[in-house]
Each structure stands twice: as C-alpha cells, then as structure tokens.
C-alpha positions in Angstrom: 79.9 66.2 149.2 77.6 67.7 146.2 78.6 66.6 142.6 80.9 69.3 141.3 82.3 70.6 144.9 84.6 69.4 147.7 84.2 69.8 151.1 87.8 68.6 152.1 91.4 69.1 150.5 91.7 65.4 151.4 92.8 62.8 148.1 90.2 60.9 146.2 89.8 58.1 144.6 89.2 58.9 141.2 85.5 57.9 140.7 84.7 55.4 137.2 81.5 55.9 135.0 80.8 53.9 132.1 78.3 55.2 129.8 76.1 52.7 127.1 74.9 53.6 123.9 74.6 52.5 120.5 75.2 55.8 118.7 77.8 56.9 121.6 77.2 59.5 122.9 74.0 59.6 121.8 71.7 61.9 124.5 74.7 61.2 126.9 76.5 63.8 124.6 75.9 66.9 126.5 76.3 65.5 130.0 79.8 63.6 129.1 81.2 67.0 128.0 80.5 68.9 131.6 81.8 65.5 133.3 84.9 65.5 131.5 84.9 69.2 131.4 84.8 68.9 135.6 87.1 66.5 135.5 87.3 64.0 138.9 86.0 60.9 136.6 87.5 58.1 134.5 84.8 57.6 131.7 84.6 54.2 129.5 82.0 53.9 127.2 80.3 50.6 125.2 78.7 51.6 121.8 77.9 49.6 118.6 79.8 50.3 114.9 78.4 53.7 114.8 79.4 54.8 117.8 82.0 58.0 117.7 85.5 58.3 119.8 85.3 61.0 122.8 88.7 62.5 124.0 88.8 61.2 127.3 87.0 58.6 127.1 87.6 55.2 127.0 85.5 53.0 124.3 85.0 49.8 123.6 82.6 49.2 120.0 80.3 45.3 121.0 80.5 44.9 117.2 78.3 42.8 115.2 76.2 40.0 117.9 76.2 36.6 116.7 72.7 36.2 114.0 70.0 34.6 115.9 68.8 30.8 114.6 66.7 31.2 111.4 64.8 28.9 113.0 63.8 31.3 116.2 60.1 31.7 116.0 59.1 35.6 114.6 56.9 36.7 117.8 60.3 35.9 119.2 62.7 37.8 116.3 63.5 41.1 117.7 63.8 39.7 121.3 66.9 37.5 120.2 68.4 40.6 118.3 68.1 42.4 121.5 69.5 39.7 123.1 72.8 39.2 121.1 73.0 42.7 121.6 73.7 42.6 125.2 75.3 39.5 124.7 77.5 41.6 122.3 77.8 44.4 124.8 78.6 41.9 128.1 81.4 40.6 126.0 82.9 44.5 125.3 82.4 44.7 129.1 84.7 42.3 129.7 87.5 44.0 127.7 86.7 47.1 129.1 87.2 45.2 132.5 90.3 43.5 131.7 91.6 47.1 130.5 91.0 48.3 134.4 87.2 49.3 134.4 85.8 48.5 137.5 82.6 51.5 137.2 80.5 52.4 140.3 77.9 53.5 138.1 76.3 52.9 134.9 74.8 55.3 132.0 72.7 53.7 129.6 70.1 53.4 127.0 68.3 50.5 127.2 66.4 50.3 124.4 68.5 48.0 122.0 69.0 45.3 124.8 72.5 46.9 125.2 72.3 46.6 129.0 70.9 43.4 129.1 73.9 41.5 131.1 75.7 44.5 132.2 75.4 43.6 136.0 76.8 40.5 134.9 80.3 42.0 134.7 79.9 45.0 136.9 77.9 43.6 140.3 79.0 46.0 142.2 77.6 49.1 140.0 74.9 51.4 140.2 72.6 52.2 137.1 70.6 55.0 135.7 68.8 53.7 133.0 67.4 56.5 130.3 64.3 55.3 129.1 62.9 56.9 125.9 59.5 54.9 124.7 57.3 52.6 126.0 55.9 50.9 122.9 52.3 49.8 122.9 48.7 49.4 120.3 47.1 52.5 122.4 47.8 56.2 122.5 51.1 56.5 120.9 52.6 56.1 117.1 50.9 53.0 116.3 47.8 52.7 114.2 48.0 56.9 114.9 48.0 56.8 111.0 45.2 55.0 109.2 47.0 55.0 106.1 50.0 52.8 107.8 47.5 50.7 110.1 48.5 47.5 112.0 46.2 45.1 112.9 46.2 41.4 114.1 47.0 39.4 117.6 50.5 38.5 116.9 51.7 42.1 115.9 50.3 43.7 119.1 52.5 40.3 121.0 55.7 41.4 119.2 55.4 45.1 119.9 54.7 44.7 123.5 57.4 42.6 123.6 60.2 45.4 122.4 59.7 46.7 125.9 61.7 42.9 127.2 65.2 45.1 127.2 62.9 48.5 129.0 61.6 46.5 131.4 64.9 43.9 132.5 66.7 47.3 133.0 64.0 49.1 134.4 64.0 46.4 137.3 68.1 46.5 137.6 68.4 50.6 138.0 68.3 52.8 140.5 67.1 55.5 138.7 65.1 55.9 135.6 64.8 59.1 133.7 62.5 60.3 130.7 62.9 63.7 128.8 59.3 64.7 128.2 56.0 64.3 130.5 54.1 62.5 127.8 56.9 59.9 127.2 57.4 59.7 130.8 53.6 58.8 131.1 53.3 55.8 129.1 55.2 53.6 131.2 53.2 51.5 133.3 52.7 52.4 137.1 55.1 50.4 138.8 57.8 52.0 136.0 56.1 55.5 135.5 56.3 56.1 139.8 60.1 56.6 139.5 60.7 58.1 136.3 62.9 61.6 137.0 61.6 64.0 134.1 64.4 65.9 132.9 65.2 66.5 129.3 68.5 66.3 127.8 69.2 70.3 127.3 68.8 72.4 124.5 72.3 74.9 124.2 69.6 78.2 123.9 72.9 80.3 123.2 74.3 78.2 120.7 70.5 78.1 118.6 69.5 81.9 119.0 68.2 84.3 117.1 70.5 85.6 114.8 69.5 88.0 111.9 73.0 88.4 110.0 72.8 84.4 108.5 73.1 83.4 105.0 72.1 80.0 103.9 73.8 79.0 100.5 72.0 76.9 98.7 73.4 73.5 96.4 72.0 75.3 93.3 74.4 78.1 94.2 72.0 80.6 95.0 71.3 82.0 99.1 69.0 82.7 101.5 68.8 85.1 104.5 66.0 86.4 106.6 64.7 88.8 104.3 63.7 85.9 102.4 60.1 83.9 102.6 61.7 80.6 103.8 59.5 78.1 104.7 61.6 75.2 107.1 61.3 71.5 107.8 63.5 69.4 109.5 63.3 65.6 110.3 66.3 63.0 110.9 64.5 61.1 108.1 62.2 62.0 105.7 59.1 59.6 107.0 55.6 59.1 107.9 56.3 59.2 111.2 57.9 62.9 110.9 55.5 63.9 108.6 56.7 64.0 105.5 54.0 62.6 103.5 51.4 65.1 105.0 54.0 68.1 104.6 54.8 67.1 100.8 50.9 66.7 100.0 50.7 70.0 101.7 53.2 72.2 99.7 51.5 72.7 96.5 49.0 74.7 97.6 51.6 76.1 99.6 54.1 76.5 96.4 50.7 78.0 94.9 49.9 80.6 97.5 52.7 81.8 98.0 54.6 82.3 94.9 57.7 83.6 96.7 58.0 81.6 98.9 61.4 79.0 99.3 61.3 75.3 101.1 64.1 74.3 102.6 64.1 70.3 103.4 67.2 69.4 106.3 66.9 65.8 106.6 68.1 62.3 105.0 66.3 60.7 102.6 66.5 57.2 104.4 64.1 55.3 107.2 64.5 55.5 111.1 61.2 54.8 112.2 58.6 52.9 110.8 58.7 51.3 107.6 60.6 51.5 104.4 57.7 52.4 101.3 56.2 48.9 100.9 57.5 49.5 96.7 61.1 49.9 97.6 62.8 53.4 97.1 62.6 56.1 99.7 59.6 58.1 100.4 61.3 61.3 98.8 60.8 59.4 95.3 57.1 57.9 96.4 55.9 61.6 97.2 57.8 62.7 94.0 55.9 60.6 92.3 52.1 61.7 93.5 52.5 65.3 93.8 56.0 66.2 92.1 54.5 67.9 89.5 52.4 70.5 91.1 55.8 71.3 92.7 58.5 74.0 91.7 61.3 72.1 91.8 63.5 75.9 91.5 61.7 76.5 94.9 62.2 73.1 96.8 65.6 72.8 98.2 66.8 69.2 99.4 69.9 70.1 101.5 70.2 66.3 103.2 72.1 65.8 106.6 74.2 68.9 106.9 76.8 70.5 110.0 75.4 71.5 113.1 75.8 75.2 112.6 74.3 75.2 109.2 71.4 73.9 110.6 71.0 76.2 113.0 71.8 78.5 110.4 68.6 77.3 108.6 66.1 77.8 111.8 67.6 81.6 111.8 66.7 82.4 108.4 63.1 81.2 108.6 60.0 82.5 108.4 57.5 79.6 109.3 58.8 76.5 110.6 57.0 73.6 110.5 57.3 70.4 112.5 54.9 67.4 112.0 55.6 64.2 114.4 53.1 61.0 115.4 52.5 61.2 119.1 56.3 59.3 119.6 59.6 60.7 121.1 60.1 64.3 120.8 62.6 65.8 118.2 65.2 67.6 119.5 64.9 69.8 115.8 61.3 71.2 117.4 63.1 72.9 120.5 66.0 74.1 119.1 63.7 76.3 116.6 62.1 77.4 119.4 65.7 78.8 120.2 66.6 79.9 117.4 62.9 82.1 117.7 61.6 80.3 115.0 57.5 80.2 113.9 56.3 77.5 114.8 53.5 75.8 112.7 53.5 72.1 114.9 51.3 69.2 114.6 48.5 69.3 117.5 50.0 65.3 118.8 51.9 64.4 122.0 54.3 65.5 123.5 54.2 69.0 121.1 51.7 70.0 123.4 53.5 70.0 126.3 55.7 72.2 124.8 53.6 74.5 122.5 50.4 76.3 123.3 48.5 76.9 120.3 48.5 81.0 119.8 50.7 81.7 123.0 54.1 80.4 121.5 53.2 78.5 118.1 50.1 77.2 116.5 48.6 73.9 116.4 47.2 72.2 113.0 45.6 68.6 112.8 48.8 66.4 111.7 47.0 64.2 109.0 45.4 66.9 107.2 47.5 68.2 104.7 44.4 70.7 103.5 44.6 72.3 107.3 48.4 71.9 107.3 48.8 74.1 104.3 45.9 76.6 105.1 47.6 76.7 108.5 50.8 77.8 107.0 49.6 80.0 103.9 48.1 82.2 106.9 51.0 82.1 109.0 53.1 83.1 106.0 51.2 85.9 105.6 51.1 87.1 108.9 54.4 86.2 110.2 55.4 90.1 110.7 52.5 90.5 113.0 53.4 87.7 115.3 56.5 88.0 116.6 55.3 87.7 120.5 55.1 83.9 119.3 58.7 83.6 118.2 59.3 85.6 121.7 57.4 83.2 124.1 58.5 79.8 122.0 62.1 80.4 122.7 61.9 81.9 126.3 59.6 78.4 127.0 62.4 76.3 126.0 65.1 78.7 128.2 62.7 78.0 131.2 62.0 74.8 130.6 65.0 72.6 128.6 67.8 75.2 128.6 70.7 72.7 128.6 73.1 74.0 131.8 69.9 73.2 133.7 69.1 70.0 132.5 72.7 68.5 132.4 72.9 70.2 136.2 69.8 67.5 137.0 71.6 64.7 135.5 74.6 65.4 136.9 73.2 65.5 140.6 71.2 61.9 139.6 74.5 60.2 138.9 76.1 61.9 142.2 73.3 60.6 144.4 74.6 56.8 142.9 77.8 57.2 144.1 
C-alpha cells in the first residue's frame, strides 16, 4: 500500500502519529495539514508554551522545564537546558499516553532536546527527525562575520555540545530529513549518508506574482507595483540575516534612488546570535549609526505582519534584498522567488543552492555594504529589463520546492515507517 491509497476494503486500525516541536506545528505545518485532509490518522502533538492549537490535533504543552543547577559547569549549561526540556517533554508524553496515545510514528525537530527521552515513553514508535543545522566553528555561521568574532577553546566546546540532542536523535531515528543539500552536507558522514534532502515546501499557488496589489503603510500612504519599492524581510532584524549590512547600505541607495521606498518586514528582536552588547535592539543601534543619512519618510518598518500582507509586500517589490550568514535558509527567500521578485542576495550557502548569478537572481558579497548598495542601485535602475530573472526565479521554486511535491515526499517517508 502506498500512503493514501487503499488496496482493500477491509477496515484498518487508525494509525497514530506524534509531532514534536517547541513551536508546533513549526516546519511540519504543511505535512500536518495534508495528513489531516486525507484522514486515516489520529494525530497527537507535543509543544512548548508557544505551540499553536490545530483543529484535529490533540496537543499537550510541556510547559517550563525545571531549572538546571546554578552550580552547573558553564560548558554544559546549554545541554542542561536541553535535557530539562527533554524531561518536560517526556512528562507531557506520559500525559498523552494516559489519554490513550500509542503512536507508531514520531516526527520531530530534535534541536532543543525535546525528543531525548521519547523512546522511553513510546519504545515501539519509529522516528523521523528533522535535522536543521549542525553547529561548528568551520564553514558556517560562527566567525563568518569578523565584526562578531568568537574565539577560545571553551566557546568551541560549548558549540560542539549544541549538537548533542541532534546526535541522540540521529542514533535513534529511522529516517532523517534536512531541507537543503548544504544543511544536510554539514552533518558528519555517519549521519549525512542517511539524510534525505526534502524542503519544507512553498505554496507556489498562494505565493505567486500579482500585479493588482496595494500595500497600506502605517502613515496612511499606499504602495503598488508601480512604485519603486525595495523590500527586505527577516523574522528578526539582526546581523545573522544581514540587517546591519542592509542598514549601512541604505544611505547610498536612498541618495542614488530618490524615488525609492524601502519596506522592511520583521520583528525588532533577536532569533539568532546575540543582542547588541550595550543593550537595546539592532535597529536602534544601527539607526544611531546611519539614521542621520536616511530619509525616514521613505523607510517603512512594518514589523511582523499577516501572511497575506507579507505576500503583498513581495508582490509589489521592484527589488528584494536577501542577506544571510551561511546558515538555515529562510522560507522568505523562496517565497519572494515564487512571487516573481527580482532578487539581490548574498553570495553565501545555502543561497547559492537556489540562486545562480545572472540567471534567476543577482548575487552580492554579504559583508560589503558598498557592494550591496551599488548592486541594488544598478538593479533598481535596470529592473524593467530583467523580467527573465523574475520568471526563472519562480520556475526554480516550482521545480525544486513546490509544496505538493515536497509534502508528498515527506508523507512517503512517514508511510515507510508504518
């Protein structure tokens, strides 16, 4: 039997599956939605305080783990937190077990320790782990940016221990999945050789070009695709996603393009890396650095906005700038490509896995604000002649990350565990 196809009319026992993610549904939102649509599963979930309730899913939140000892060795401080979270998740799993849960399959993200002890609760369950990132001092995010360099044997040891929950999960998992080739390739060979590369998927029907869109701004004005709009998107406005480079490039961009309107989507907080050493936010720090050379009437900070409004921003974009350290690839880049945006992006992995310079976007050195500014200025000037890059960007996402194809691959992997 292939998943979703019945070869007999005999009644089947409903299969049970447990999803695990601190921010449930997290990366599993599309797979979960399709699984519920098809039916045939009883779906349970474990999540943290930020987990969202989903109709048809029996969710148990694990709450706050007990605090680790104040006298714990700093070297293992993060692992102590992960172990505490794993303990709390296991206690929540036992509550689900008392409510009748007996999953044959567990699907989860192990990076925070949530899955450490779940096989002790459900020993017969088979496991699929979503491997997002392997931490190391070489070839990735750490020390990529000299402005925020980290050094020392203790720092390197702490970083190595960040991988402990992932190693535990990989040892116990039957299937491993990672969303890009570069992310999968960072794992040690013993793990890497078992990883299936399957992206989470982009809904290219919803994220699509649309000429008749209006974006309303906080000051009461509106923008359309007829305006010269430069867009920048990040979940959090922080150096990991190149926000410092973007802000330092803005004065030159605004001076050269006096009609340009700059629209920024993202929260003024930190998701990755450290907050500013003196406190406050990166936006505040950078505005103190360059704010006197930026026209505030043309810089529109929208914060986090509903998804349809976010797509509207991408659909009116004349040029979309995406910058990132060598790190987890943001969905927003592929969503922008699917919307037919003209992309200027950092020449970093895994961006280069999806963007080929001059073919479906334009690549630029990540840490060079002057080069970023010059490239954005030239691209805004020539945007009308670069429609082929927009078309190829969308075609790339349809070919390599289209939602239905990715979801089908995930579901086939899950079906293989039944």
